[in-house]
C-alpha positions as CSV (number, residue, x, y, z in Angstrom):
1,X,-22.8,-20.1,-19.3
2,X,-22.3,-16.7,-18.7
3,X,-20.9,-17.4,-15.5
4,X,-18.6,-20.1,-16.6
5,X,-19.6,-22.3,-13.9
6,X,-18.2,-25.5,-15.1
7,X,-20.1,-27.9,-12.6
8,X,-23.5,-26.2,-13.1
9,X,-22.9,-26.4,-17.1
10,X,-22.1,-30.3,-16.7
11,X,-25.4,-30.7,-15.2
12,X,-27.2,-28.4,-17.7
13,X,-25.7,-30.8,-20.5
14,X,-27.7,-34.1,-19.7
15,X,-30.7,-31.7,-19.8
16,X,-29.5,-30.2,-23.1
17,X,-29.0,-33.7,-24.4
18,X,-31.4,-35.9,-22.8
19,X,-34.1,-33.3,-21.7
20,X,-35.9,-33.4,-17.9
21,X,-39.3,-34.6,-16.9
22,X,-41.0,-33.5,-13.3
23,X,-42.3,-35.8,-10.8
24,X,-45.1,-36.6,-12.7
25,X,-43.4,-38.0,-15.7
26,X,-44.5,-35.2,-17.6
27,X,-41.9,-33.5,-19.8
28,X,-40.4,-29.7,-19.2
29,X,-37.6,-29.9,-21.3
30,X,-37.4,-31.9,-24.4
31,X,-34.0,-32.4,-25.2
32,X,-32.3,-33.0,-28.4
33,X,-32.5,-36.5,-28.1
34,X,-36.5,-35.9,-28.1
35,X,-36.1,-33.8,-31.0
36,X,-34.3,-36.1,-33.3
37,X,-31.0,-35.0,-32.9
38,X,-28.3,-38.0,-32.1
39,X,-26.5,-38.0,-28.8
40,X,-22.7,-37.9,-30.1
41,X,-24.5,-34.6,-32.4
42,X,-26.3,-33.3,-29.0
43,X,-22.7,-33.4,-26.9
44,X,-20.6,-31.9,-29.7
45,X,-23.3,-28.9,-30.0
46,X,-23.2,-28.7,-26.4
47,X,-19.5,-28.7,-26.7
48,X,-19.5,-25.5,-29.0
49,X,-21.4,-23.8,-27.1
50,X,-19.2,-24.1,-23.7
51,X,-16.1,-23.1,-25.8
52,X,-17.9,-20.1,-27.2
53,X,-19.2,-19.1,-23.3
54,X,-15.7,-18.6,-22.5
55,X,-15.4,-14.9,-24.4
56,X,-18.7,-14.7,-26.5
57,X,-19.9,-11.4,-28.2
58,X,-21.1,-10.7,-31.3
59,X,-19.5,-9.0,-34.4
60,X,-20.7,-5.5,-33.7
61,X,-19.4,-5.5,-30.2
62,X,-16.1,-6.9,-31.7
63,X,-16.2,-4.4,-33.9
64,X,-16.8,-1.1,-31.6
65,X,-14.2,-2.6,-29.3
66,X,-11.5,-2.5,-32.4
67,X,-12.0,1.2,-32.9
68,X,-12.1,1.8,-29.2
69,X,-8.6,0.1,-29.1
70,X,-7.1,1.8,-32.0
71,X,-8.5,5.4,-30.5
72,X,-6.8,4.3,-27.0
73,X,-3.5,3.6,-28.7
74,X,-3.8,6.8,-30.7
75,X,-4.2,8.7,-27.3
76,X,-1.3,6.8,-25.5
77,X,1.0,7.4,-28.1
78,X,0.7,11.1,-29.0
79,X,-0.9,12.7,-25.6
80,X,0.0,9.7,-23.1
81,X,-0.2,12.6,-20.3
82,X,-3.7,13.4,-20.9
83,X,-5.1,9.9,-21.2
84,X,-3.1,8.6,-18.5
85,X,-4.6,11.3,-16.1
86,X,-8.3,11.1,-17.3
87,X,-7.9,6.9,-16.4
88,X,-6.6,8.2,-12.8
89,X,-9.6,10.5,-12.7
90,X,-11.9,7.3,-13.8
91,X,-10.7,5.4,-10.8
92,X,-10.4,8.1,-7.9
93,X,-12.7,6.2,-5.9
94,X,-11.2,3.2,-6.2
95,X,-7.6,3.0,-4.6
96,X,-7.1,-0.6,-5.5
97,X,-6.7,0.7,-9.2
98,X,-4.9,4.2,-8.6
99,X,-1.6,2.3,-8.0
100,X,-1.4,-0.1,-10.8
101,X,-2.0,3.1,-13.3
102,X,0.5,5.2,-11.0
103,X,3.4,2.5,-12.1
104,X,2.3,2.6,-15.3
105,X,2.8,6.7,-15.5
106,X,6.2,6.1,-14.0
107,X,7.5,3.0,-16.2
108,X,6.1,5.7,-19.2
109,X,8.6,8.3,-18.0
110,X,5.6,10.5,-16.7
111,X,6.3,12.1,-13.6
112,X,3.1,12.6,-11.1
113,X,3.7,15.8,-9.0
114,X,2.8,15.8,-5.2
115,X,-0.5,17.6,-4.4
116,X,0.2,21.6,-4.0
117,X,-2.3,24.0,-2.9
118,X,-1.5,26.6,-5.3
119,X,-1.4,24.3,-8.7
120,X,-4.0,21.3,-8.1
121,X,-7.4,21.3,-8.8
122,X,-9.9,18.8,-8.0
123,X,-8.8,15.9,-9.9
124,X,-5.4,15.3,-12.1
125,X,-4.5,17.6,-14.6
126,X,-1.7,17.9,-16.8
127,X,1.3,20.6,-16.6
128,X,4.4,20.6,-18.4
129,X,4.2,17.1,-19.5
130,X,3.5,15.9,-15.9
131,X,0.8,14.9,-14.0
132,X,-0.5,17.1,-10.8
133,X,-2.0,15.0,-8.2
134,X,-5.8,16.5,-7.6
135,X,-6.3,17.8,-3.9
136,X,-10.0,15.8,-4.3
137,X,-8.1,12.7,-3.6
138,X,-7.1,13.7,0.0
139,X,-8.0,11.9,2.5
140,X,-10.8,13.8,5.6
141,X,-10.5,16.8,2.7
142,X,-14.1,17.0,0.9
143,X,-15.0,18.4,-2.5
144,X,-16.8,21.5,-0.8
145,X,-13.4,22.6,0.8
146,X,-11.4,22.2,-2.2
147,X,-14.1,24.0,-4.3
148,X,-13.8,26.9,-1.8
149,X,-9.8,26.6,-1.4
150,X,-9.5,26.9,-5.5
151,X,-12.0,29.8,-5.7
152,X,-10.1,32.0,-3.2
153,X,-7.2,31.4,-5.2
154,X,-8.3,32.3,-8.4
155,X,-10.5,35.6,-7.4
156,X,-7.1,36.7,-5.2
157,X,-4.1,35.1,-6.0
158,X,-1.6,32.2,-5.0
159,X,-1.1,32.0,-1.3
160,X,1.9,33.3,-0.5
161,X,2.6,31.3,2.4
162,X,0.9,28.5,4.8
163,X,-0.3,31.7,7.5
164,X,-1.5,33.4,4.5
165,X,-3.4,30.5,3.6
166,X,-5.0,30.2,6.9
167,X,-5.7,33.8,6.6
168,X,-7.3,33.7,3.7
169,X,-9.4,30.4,4.1
170,X,-10.6,31.5,7.6
171,X,-13.9,32.2,6.7
172,X,-14.4,28.9,5.0
173,X,-15.2,25.4,5.6
174,X,-11.7,24.7,6.0
175,X,-10.9,22.8,9.7
176,X,-8.1,21.9,11.4
177,X,-8.5,18.2,10.4
178,X,-8.4,19.2,6.7
179,X,-5.4,21.1,7.2
180,X,-3.3,18.9,8.8
181,X,-4.6,16.1,5.9
182,X,-2.9,18.5,3.8
183,X,0.3,19.0,5.3
184,X,1.0,14.9,5.6
185,X,0.0,14.9,1.9
186,X,2.9,17.6,1.1
187,X,0.6,20.0,-0.5
188,X,2.3,22.8,1.5
189,X,6.1,21.8,0.8
190,X,6.4,24.9,-1.5
191,X,6.4,27.1,1.1
192,X,9.7,26.0,2.6
193,X,8.8,24.3,6.1
194,X,9.2,21.1,6.8
195,X,5.9,19.0,7.4
196,X,7.2,18.6,10.9
197,X,7.3,22.0,11.7
198,X,4.1,22.9,9.9
199,X,2.5,19.7,11.9
200,X,4.0,21.3,15.3
201,X,2.8,25.0,14.5
202,X,-0.4,24.8,12.5
203,X,-2.8,24.7,15.3
204,X,-1.4,27.5,17.3
205,X,-1.4,29.5,14.2
206,X,-5.0,29.1,13.6
207,X,-5.9,29.5,17.0
208,X,-4.0,32.8,17.0
209,X,-6.0,33.8,13.6
210,X,-9.5,33.0,15.3
211,X,-8.7,35.2,18.4
212,X,-7.5,38.0,16.4
213,X,-11.1,38.0,14.2
214,X,-12.9,37.7,17.5
215,X,-10.9,40.7,18.9
216,X,-11.4,42.4,15.6
217,X,-15.4,42.0,16.3
218,X,-15.4,43.2,19.6
219,X,-13.8,46.2,18.2
220,X,-10.1,45.7,19.2
221,X,-7.3,47.1,17.2
222,X,-4.0,44.6,17.2
223,X,-0.9,46.8,17.5
224,X,0.0,45.0,14.1
225,X,-2.8,46.5,12.1
226,X,-0.9,49.9,13.1
227,X,2.5,48.7,11.8
228,X,3.3,49.7,8.4
229,X,5.8,46.8,7.8
230,X,6.3,44.2,5.0
231,X,4.1,41.2,5.0
232,X,6.6,38.6,5.8
233,X,8.0,40.7,8.6
234,X,4.8,41.3,10.1
235,X,3.7,37.4,10.0
236,X,7.1,36.9,11.3
237,X,5.9,38.6,14.8
238,X,2.5,37.6,14.9
239,X,2.9,33.9,14.3
240,X,5.2,31.7,15.7
241,X,6.4,28.2,14.1
242,X,7.6,25.4,16.4
243,X,11.0,24.8,13.7
244,X,11.5,21.1,13.5
245,X,13.9,18.6,11.2
246,X,12.2,17.2,8.6
247,X,11.0,13.6,9.3
248,X,12.7,10.3,8.3
249,X,11.6,9.4,4.5
250,X,9.9,6.3,5.8
251,X,7.4,8.2,8.2
252,X,6.9,10.7,5.3
253,X,5.9,8.4,3.3
254,X,3.7,6.3,5.6
255,X,1.9,9.8,6.1
256,X,1.3,10.0,2.1
257,X,0.1,6.7,1.7
258,X,-2.2,7.4,4.4
259,X,-3.5,10.4,3.1
260,X,-3.2,9.5,-0.5
261,X,-4.2,5.7,-0.8
262,X,-0.8,5.8,-2.7
263,X,3.3,6.6,-2.8
264,X,4.2,9.4,-4.5
265,X,7.6,11.2,-4.0
266,X,8.7,7.5,-3.5
267,X,8.4,3.6,-2.3
268,X,9.5,2.2,0.7
269,X,10.8,-1.4,-1.4
270,X,12.3,0.9,-3.9
271,X,15.5,0.6,-2.1
272,X,15.4,-3.6,-2.9
273,X,13.3,-3.5,-6.0
274,X,15.7,-5.5,-7.6
275,X,15.8,-7.9,-4.3
276,X,12.1,-8.5,-4.6
277,X,11.9,-9.3,-8.3
278,X,14.8,-11.8,-8.1
279,X,13.2,-13.4,-4.8
280,X,9.6,-13.7,-5.6
281,X,7.2,-14.9,-8.6
282,X,4.2,-13.3,-8.2
283,X,3.0,-9.7,-7.8
284,X,-0.5,-8.0,-7.1
285,X,-0.7,-7.3,-11.1
286,X,-0.9,-10.8,-10.9
287,X,-3.5,-11.8,-8.4
288,X,-5.5,-8.8,-10.3
289,X,-5.4,-10.7,-13.6
290,X,-6.1,-14.1,-11.4
291,X,-8.8,-12.4,-9.8
292,X,-10.5,-11.6,-13.5
293,X,-10.0,-14.9,-15.1
294,X,-11.7,-16.6,-11.8
295,X,-14.6,-14.5,-12.4
296,X,-14.9,-14.9,-16.0
297,X,-14.0,-18.4,-16.3
298,X,-13.9,-20.2,-13.1
299,X,-10.1,-21.2,-13.2
300,X,-6.7,-19.6,-13.9
301,X,-4.8,-20.3,-17.1
302,X,-1.7,-19.6,-15.5
303,X,-1.9,-20.7,-11.5
304,X,-3.6,-23.2,-9.7
305,X,-5.0,-23.8,-6.1
306,X,-2.3,-24.9,-4.0
307,X,0.8,-23.5,-6.3
308,X,3.9,-22.5,-4.3
309,X,4.4,-19.0,-4.6
310,X,6.7,-16.1,-3.5
311,X,5.8,-12.5,-2.2
312,X,7.0,-9.7,-1.1
313,X,5.9,-6.5,0.7
314,X,5.3,-4.0,3.0
315,X,3.1,-4.8,6.0
316,X,0.0,-2.2,6.1
317,X,-2.2,-4.6,8.4
318,X,-2.1,-7.1,10.7
319,X,-5.4,-8.5,12.2
320,X,-4.8,-11.2,15.0
321,X,-7.4,-14.1,15.8
322,X,-7.4,-16.9,17.7
323,X,-8.1,-20.4,17.2
324,X,-10.1,-22.8,18.5
325,X,-7.0,-24.3,20.3
326,X,-6.3,-20.8,21.9
327,X,-3.5,-20.3,19.8
328,X,-3.3,-17.0,17.6
329,X,-3.1,-16.9,13.9
330,X,-3.0,-13.7,11.9
331,X,-4.4,-12.5,8.6
332,X,-2.0,-9.8,7.1
333,X,-2.4,-7.2,4.7
334,X,1.0,-7.2,2.4
335,X,1.6,-3.9,-0.1
336,X,4.3,-4.2,-3.3
337,X,4.5,-1.6,-5.8
338,X,1.1,-2.4,-7.5
339,X,-1.2,-3.0,-4.9
340,X,-2.1,-5.4,-1.7
341,X,-2.3,-8.9,-0.9
342,X,-4.0,-11.0,2.2
343,X,-1.5,-13.4,3.6
344,X,-3.2,-15.8,5.8
345,X,-1.0,-17.5,9.0
346,X,-1.5,-20.2,10.5
347,X,-0.6,-20.5,14.3
348,X,2.4,-22.8,13.5
349,X,3.8,-20.0,11.3
350,X,2.7,-17.2,13.4
351,X,4.5,-18.0,16.6
352,X,8.0,-18.4,14.6
353,X,7.6,-15.2,12.8
354,X,5.0,-12.9,15.1
355,X,8.1,-10.4,16.4
356,X,8.6,-8.8,13.4
357,X,5.0,-9.3,11.6
358,X,4.3,-5.4,12.6
359,X,3.0,-2.6,10.4
360,X,5.9,-1.0,8.0
361,X,8.3,-4.1,7.9
362,X,9.0,-5.8,4.7
363,X,8.7,-9.4,4.6
364,X,9.3,-12.4,2.4
365,X,6.2,-15.4,2.0
366,X,6.9,-18.4,1.2
367,X,3.1,-20.3,0.6
368,X,0.4,-21.7,-1.8
369,X,-2.0,-20.1,-3.3
370,X,-5.8,-20.1,-2.6
371,X,-8.0,-19.7,-5.3
372,X,-11.8,-20.2,-4.5
373,X,-14.9,-19.6,-6.6
374,X,-16.4,-15.6,-5.6
375,X,-13.3,-14.7,-3.8
376,X,-10.4,-12.6,-4.1
377,X,-7.1,-14.6,-4.4
378,X,-5.3,-15.3,-1.2
379,X,-1.5,-16.6,0.0
380,X,-1.5,-18.8,3.1
381,X,2.0,-18.6,3.9
382,X,4.6,-21.4,4.6
383,X,7.4,-19.3,5.8
384,X,7.8,-15.7,6.4
385,X,11.2,-14.0,6.5
386,X,12.4,-10.3,6.7
387,X,13.8,-8.4,4.0
388,X,16.0,-5.6,4.0
389,X,18.6,-3.6,2.2
390,X,21.2,-5.7,3.4
391,X,19.7,-9.0,2.2
392,X,21.5,-11.2,0.9
393,X,20.0,-12.7,-2.8
394,X,21.2,-16.0,-3.0
395,X,20.2,-16.6,0.5
396,X,23.9,-16.7,2.4
397,X,23.2,-14.5,4.9
398,X,21.2,-15.4,8.0
399,X,17.8,-15.5,8.2
400,X,16.9,-13.7,11.6
401,X,13.8,-15.3,12.2
402,X,15.2,-19.0,12.5
403,X,17.9,-17.4,15.3
404,X,16.8,-18.7,18.6
405,X,19.8,-17.1,20.6
406,X,22.8,-15.0,20.3
407,X,25.3,-16.1,22.6
408,X,28.3,-13.2,23.6
409,X,31.2,-14.1,25.4
410,X,32.8,-11.2,27.8
411,X,35.5,-13.7,29.6
412,X,38.7,-12.2,28.0
413,X,37.1,-8.1,27.6
414,X,38.5,-5.2,28.4
415,X,36.3,-2.8,31.0
416,X,36.4,-0.2,27.9
417,X,34.7,-3.1,25.7
418,X,32.2,-4.4,27.9
419,X,31.0,-0.5,28.5
420,X,30.6,-0.3,25.1
421,X,28.9,-3.9,24.5
422,X,26.7,-2.7,27.6
423,X,25.5,0.5,25.9
424,X,24.8,-1.7,22.7
425,X,22.4,-4.2,24.5
426,X,20.6,-1.2,26.2
427,X,20.1,0.6,22.7
428,X,19.3,-2.4,21.0
429,X,16.7,-3.9,23.3
430,X,13.1,-2.7,23.2
431,X,9.6,-3.6,22.4
432,X,10.6,-5.3,19.2
433,X,12.5,-8.6,19.8
434,X,13.4,-11.6,17.2
435,X,16.1,-13.5,19.7
436,X,17.0,-14.4,23.3
437,X,20.1,-13.1,24.5
438,X,22.8,-14.9,26.6
439,X,26.1,-13.6,28.0
440,X,29.0,-16.3,28.8
441,X,31.4,-14.9,31.7
442,X,33.9,-17.8,32.2
443,X,31.9,-20.5,32.3
444,X,28.3,-19.7,33.5
445,X,25.9,-18.2,30.9
446,X,23.3,-16.0,32.4
447,X,20.2,-15.3,30.5
448,X,19.6,-11.9,29.2
449,X,16.4,-11.6,28.1
450,X,15.3,-10.5,24.1
451,X,17.0,-8.3,21.8
452,X,16.0,-7.4,18.0
453,X,18.9,-8.1,15.6
454,X,19.6,-7.7,12.0
455,X,23.0,-7.9,10.0
456,X,23.9,-4.2,10.8
457,X,22.8,-5.1,14.7
458,X,25.0,-8.5,14.4
459,X,28.2,-6.2,13.1
460,X,27.9,-4.0,15.8
461,X,28.7,-6.5,18.5
462,X,31.2,-8.4,16.4
463,X,32.8,-5.1,16.0
464,X,33.1,-4.6,19.8
465,X,33.7,-8.1,20.9
466,X,35.4,-9.6,18.0
467,X,34.1,-12.4,16.2
468,X,34.8,-15.1,18.0
469,X,33.2,-13.8,20.6
470,X,29.7,-13.7,19.5
471,X,27.6,-17.1,18.7
472,X,24.4,-17.8,17.4
473,X,22.1,-20.8,17.5
């Protein structure tokens, strides 16, 4: 009964009531009837046990839970930052849980600070009613490395610059991969250099430091050792940074997610949160609850197998598979604000949506929920469309995955318009395409390959050639 497997329990009902005998007719289990209990009473007893088994524990267990609940509520009200930091630390090895509690912190008004080379410790810590991300959670950076960095910082003071950090940890087990991961996670942002600049420069700086060490070991004196200048000026002379503008926010967030397992400084879906909330009826939080109910009760209270749902998120992984008919289907990992869901895309749906089923794209999935015992909940897609800031909540705007052809009539265009159009087509033609392009010149229609189309791009073409010369099918 502890497994809540209803079909197995029904088989045991028969044994409980009427008993069980072996192949030789020997009684193995007497059963209620043999013990003088009538069948109706036996069924009633079994029903009570089955109902109790849905969530059964003794009174001392209930009392202990009550005490824990009271203490947790007290801490959550009076020491919410400390409680949430401790909760996050308890799930350091479980990236499925961390995003849920990060979102809880945000909902409670607790700011999560990026990891910092000067202020972070190994685990999550509370600073001025904010929670600082721990360096121990950065990918490719081990505990031994963090201990070395923290020990150096506590012994000799904060790191004054990126180059100061590289010089001071040169004899520790901090390799280039560790430093690259710390840069991507934003641990050096406080030094005023863009992450793009540090990523382009760090290897050269480390090589310079290593070469300097080799020269000193060979008793060679650098001219910088003879200069009595300020540290900042010496650094500018010794090390050269390849200055670069910061990468786009989307790319920064992607690297942050790669290194930390969660988005801290923002989320790619933030700009369309209201759209997603109005367009969908299930989240990964709901799916976690379903998984828990399936494990405990063998069924979900709110959702049924095959129930229609709408789910939206950003694609983190696409795994393509060939079917027996030699067609392509896919398994997609789709992330929303709280976690990741698996979407099953069969060949008929994949063929319609394959052009935009790529990493970092935001999509809306219409599908049916799949509930299987001992398996995480999944969604089987029946339709997939793209989502963007320009998507219309009421569905009035065009769903670009349903468009087959973009036709542009150039018959009456000026040479200037044709030149602009040619440039726009060249600019928007690339590896990603979702519609075919046709050009009409007089009475002749010429196919021109594929092009990527969305609301903004369609507006560009309409502005160049005017609305009446643009048709979509």
